[in-house]
N, C-alpha and C positions, 0 to 999 in steps of 0.2 A: 504494499500499500504506499503510495506516494502522498507525503503530507503536503498540504496546500501551504504555500508561503505568500505572505502579503507584503509588499514593499510599500512603505511611506516615507516621506521626507521628514526631516526633523521639525520643520516648520509646521507640516500637517499635524505632526503628533501634538506639538504644543497648542495648536489652534483647537485640537479636539479635547484636550485635557483641560484647558482653561480659557474661558472667553467671557466678555463682558455681557451681563443680562440687562437689557433695556427694561424688563418688566418684572423685576424681582418682587416677590410677594412673601410674606411672613404670616403664617397661619398657626398661631400657638407655637408650640415647639417645632414645627415643620416649617422649612423654607422652600422655595421652588421658583423656578423661572417659567414664566408663562411663555411658550414659543410662539403664540399668536396662531397656531393651527389646532387648539384644543389639547395639545399634549403639554406635559411639563418635564423640566429637567432637575436634576440634583443641583443644588447651590450651597455655597458657604458665603454669606452676606451677598454682594454683588457679583461675585465669581462664580461661575457655573462650569458644570463638566457635561460634555457629551457622552462620556464613558461612564457607564452605570457600575462597572466593577473594575476599579483600578487595579486592584491586586491580581485579577485574572488577565488583564491586559499587560501588566509587567511580566508576569509569567510567561505569557505568549512570546513576548519580546525575547525574554531570556531562553526560552526553548526553541527560538529561531522561527516560530510560526509568523512572526511579524518581523520584518527587517527594516531598521531605521537607518537612513543614510543622509 
């Protein structure tokens, strides 16, 4: 079985991990970024992430499933 390798640029990785949220909302203990299309993303203050599981993403990079250049 050949494992699939995804190549992304360093800038693309940075853009995916941290981006500014123009519609940040706080609801009790939860924070979210309203993406404008009915979906929400994870946020820490006004910084949001398109990556829902940063630990899995980092493991994929270490295992060579994602190649950053």
